[in-house]
C-alpha positions in Angstrom: 134.8 96.6 86.5 136.9 99.8 85.9 138.0 102.3 88.4 135.4 104.8 87.1 132.5 102.5 87.4 131.2 102.6 91.0 128.1 100.6 90.4 128.0 97.4 92.5 128.8 94.2 90.7 125.5 92.5 89.7 123.7 95.8 89.0 124.8 96.5 85.5 121.8 97.7 83.6 122.3 98.7 80.0 120.2 100.0 77.1 121.0 96.8 75.3 118.4 95.1 77.6 115.5 97.1 75.9 113.5 94.8 73.7 115.2 91.6 74.8 112.9 88.6 75.0 113.0 85.1 76.4 111.8 81.9 74.9 108.1 80.8 75.3 108.0 78.7 78.4 105.3 76.1 79.1 103.2 76.7 82.2 100.7 74.5 84.0 98.5 75.1 87.0 96.0 73.2 89.0 93.2 73.9 91.5 95.8 73.3 94.3 98.0 76.1 92.9 95.0 78.4 92.8 93.9 77.7 96.3 97.4 77.9 97.8 97.9 81.3 96.2 94.6 82.5 97.6 95.7 81.4 101.1 99.0 83.2 100.6 97.2 86.5 100.0 95.0 86.1 103.1 91.9 84.4 101.8 90.1 82.0 104.1 89.0 84.2 107.0 85.4 85.0 105.8 82.6 83.1 104.1 83.1 85.4 101.0 86.6 83.8 100.6 85.2 80.3 100.1 84.9 81.0 96.4 88.7 81.4 96.3 89.6 78.4 98.5 86.9 75.7 98.1 86.1 73.6 95.0 84.0 70.8 96.5 81.1 72.5 98.3 77.5 72.6 96.9 76.7 75.9 95.2 80.3 77.2 95.3 82.3 77.5 92.1 86.0 78.0 92.5 87.1 81.4 91.2 90.7 82.4 90.4 91.9 85.7 91.8 93.0 87.8 88.8 96.2 88.7 90.6 97.1 85.0 90.4 98.4 85.8 86.9 101.2 87.8 88.5 102.3 84.9 90.6 102.2 82.6 87.5 104.4 84.9 85.5 106.8 86.2 88.2 109.6 83.7 87.4 109.3 84.3 83.7 112.0 86.8 82.7 114.4 87.4 79.8 118.0 86.1 80.3 119.1 89.7 80.9 117.6 89.6 84.4 120.0 86.8 85.3 122.9 89.1 85.1 121.6 91.3 87.9 121.6 90.8 91.7 118.0 90.1 92.7 118.8 91.3 96.2 119.0 94.8 94.7 115.5 94.6 93.2 112.7 96.7 94.6 109.3 96.1 93.1 108.2 99.4 91.6 105.0 98.9 89.6 102.6 96.1 88.7 99.8 95.8 86.2 97.6 92.8 85.2 95.4 92.8 82.2 93.0 89.9 81.6 91.2 89.0 78.3 89.2 86.3 80.1 88.7 84.7 83.5 91.7 82.5 84.4 90.6 78.8 84.3 90.9 77.0 87.6 93.3 74.6 86.0 95.0 74.6 82.6 98.2 74.8 80.6 99.7 77.1 78.1 102.8 79.2 77.4 104.2 82.5 78.6 106.8 84.7 76.9 108.7 87.7 78.5 110.0 90.9 77.0 111.7 93.9 78.5 109.8 96.9 77.1 111.1 99.7 79.2 114.5 100.7 80.5 114.9 104.0 82.5 118.0 105.5 84.0 117.3 107.1 87.4 120.9 108.0 88.2 121.6 106.0 91.3 119.2 103.3 90.1 117.4 102.0 87.1 113.9 100.8 86.2 113.2 97.7 84.1 109.8 96.6 83.0 109.1 93.1 82.1 105.9 92.2 80.1 104.8 88.6 80.1 102.1 87.4 77.6 100.2 84.3 78.7 98.5 82.1 76.1 96.3 79.1 76.6 97.2 75.7 75.2 99.9 76.6 72.7 102.5 79.2 71.8 100.0 80.9 69.4 96.9 80.1 71.4 94.4 82.7 72.7 95.8 85.3 75.1 94.6 84.8 78.7 96.3 88.0 79.8 99.5 90.0 80.3 101.4 91.2 83.3 103.6 94.3 83.4 106.1 94.2 86.3 108.6 97.1 86.9 111.6 96.7 89.2 113.9 99.4 90.6 117.5 98.2 90.5 119.4 99.9 93.3 122.8 101.0 92.0 121.9 100.1 88.5 121.7 103.6 87.0 124.2 106.0 85.5 124.4 104.4 82.1 123.1 107.3 80.1 119.7 106.0 79.3 116.4 108.0 79.2 115.3 109.5 82.5 111.6 108.8 81.9 108.6 110.3 83.7 106.4 109.0 86.4 102.8 110.2 86.0 100.7 109.9 89.2 97.1 108.9 89.6 95.6 111.1 92.3 93.0 109.7 94.6 89.7 111.7 95.0 89.4 114.2 97.8 86.2 112.6 99.0 86.1 109.7 101.5 86.6 106.3 100.0 83.5 104.2 99.3 85.2 101.2 100.8 87.9 100.7 103.4 88.9 97.1 104.0 91.5 96.1 106.6 93.3 92.7 106.6 95.8 91.6 109.2 99.0 89.9 108.0 100.2 86.7 109.6 103.8 86.8 111.0 104.5 84.0 108.5 102.7 85.6 105.6 105.8 85.8 103.4 106.7 82.2 104.1 103.2 81.1 103.1 103.1 83.3 100.0 106.5 82.1 98.8 105.1 78.6 98.2 103.4 80.1 95.1 106.8 80.4 93.5 108.8 83.5 94.5 111.6 82.0 96.6 113.7 85.1 96.8 115.5 84.9 100.2 114.8 88.7 100.7 111.4 87.5 101.9 112.5 84.7 104.2 116.1 84.9 105.3 117.2 87.7 107.7 120.9 87.1 106.9 120.0 88.0 103.3 117.7 90.9 103.9 119.6 92.8 106.6 122.8 93.4 104.6 120.5 94.9 101.9 119.1 97.6 104.3 116.0 95.9 105.8 115.5 95.1 109.5 114.2 91.7 108.5 112.5 89.8 105.6 109.9 91.9 103.8 106.6 90.9 102.3 106.5 90.2 98.6 105.1 93.2 96.7 102.9 90.8 94.8 101.5 89.6 98.1 100.4 93.1 98.9 99.0 93.3 95.4 97.0 90.1 96.0 95.5 91.5 99.2 94.4 94.6 97.2 92.9 92.4 94.6 90.8 90.6 97.2 89.7 93.9 98.7 88.6 95.3 95.3 86.5 92.2 94.6 84.9 92.3 98.0 84.1 96.0 97.7 82.6 95.6 94.2 80.1 93.1 95.5 78.6 90.0 94.0 76.9 91.9 91.2 80.1 93.4 89.8 81.7 92.0 86.7 85.0 90.2 86.6 88.1 92.2 87.5 89.9 92.7 84.2 92.7 95.2 85.1 94.5 96.4 88.1 97.6 98.5 88.3 99.6 100.7 90.7 102.9 101.6 92.2 104.7 100.2 95.2 105.8 103.0 97.6 107.5 101.3 100.6 108.1 97.8 102.0 105.7 96.0 104.1 106.6 93.6 106.9 104.8 90.4 107.9 102.7 90.7 111.0 101.5 94.2 110.0 98.1 95.0 108.6 97.0 96.3 105.2 94.1 98.6 104.6 92.8 99.1 101.0 90.9 102.3 100.4 88.7 102.3 97.3 86.9 105.0 95.3 84.4 103.9 92.6 84.4 106.3 89.6 81.8 104.4 87.6 80.3 101.0 88.2 83.2 99.5 86.2 86.1 101.7 87.3 87.8 102.2 90.6 90.8 104.0 92.1 92.6 102.6 95.2 95.6 102.7 97.5 96.9 100.5 100.3 98.1 101.7 103.7 100.1 99.8 106.4 99.2 99.5 110.0 100.6 102.9 110.8 98.6 104.6 108.1 101.5 105.1 105.7 100.8 104.5 102.0 102.6 101.4 100.7 100.8 101.1 97.3 99.6 104.2 95.4 98.1 105.3 92.1 96.0 102.2 92.0 93.3 101.8 89.3 91.1 98.9 88.4 88.4 98.0 85.8 85.6 95.5 85.8 84.1 93.8 82.8 
């Protein structure tokens, strides 16, 4: 580190990261993983949630929440990410695209690639795309996840500034407004699905990084929104095939999340998520149903 480089150690983003890939990694999941994930994003409080949490009741077929793909792929990153301090990561955007329903159990391979590097001056944005294939490294594609992180202190390397198009919500009242309380231990429950970042569990780790305490995983908020979209669409809607949006501010366990949804057509919706005080925590949301 030279005297002219004031970026914190562990936050060295460079343009060389663009296009970097990781090896194809094997992945396997079971009904237990699917159910544990659903519980981590608040399922279980209503009869409608039984399809996400119960596999042994007459007339109920276990259904995998589409946002589960994000939890599956969250650990899968190119080696370039290992050079950065994960405590300086803020989840910026998330997108899931599915080619098919996720099987309730299965195995396959996932491969990551950094497809976007943006220099925001005091910070940087990296986007990691993970392709998930069933059965083999060249098997059929189940889906892809696109996850962008803002790296605090990682900018100033002379890269492109990029742009941030916004998806405006309609001026009319939303067709659905679904509120879900968060458990005080919501982050502790969700982290059992794989994201063990201490930012979400250890106050001694989160407080030096500017938070009053552990914050909720962004992907947990995302999963709550996924459940709300499916509930609002109703039993006659097709399978959720895409959902995307941008994280705006942290959420703390013990709060509440309200998802507001506007249906543009039977197969397309816009949405946003508010915290208990009415502030927007996830914006620019869009979703499509098959």
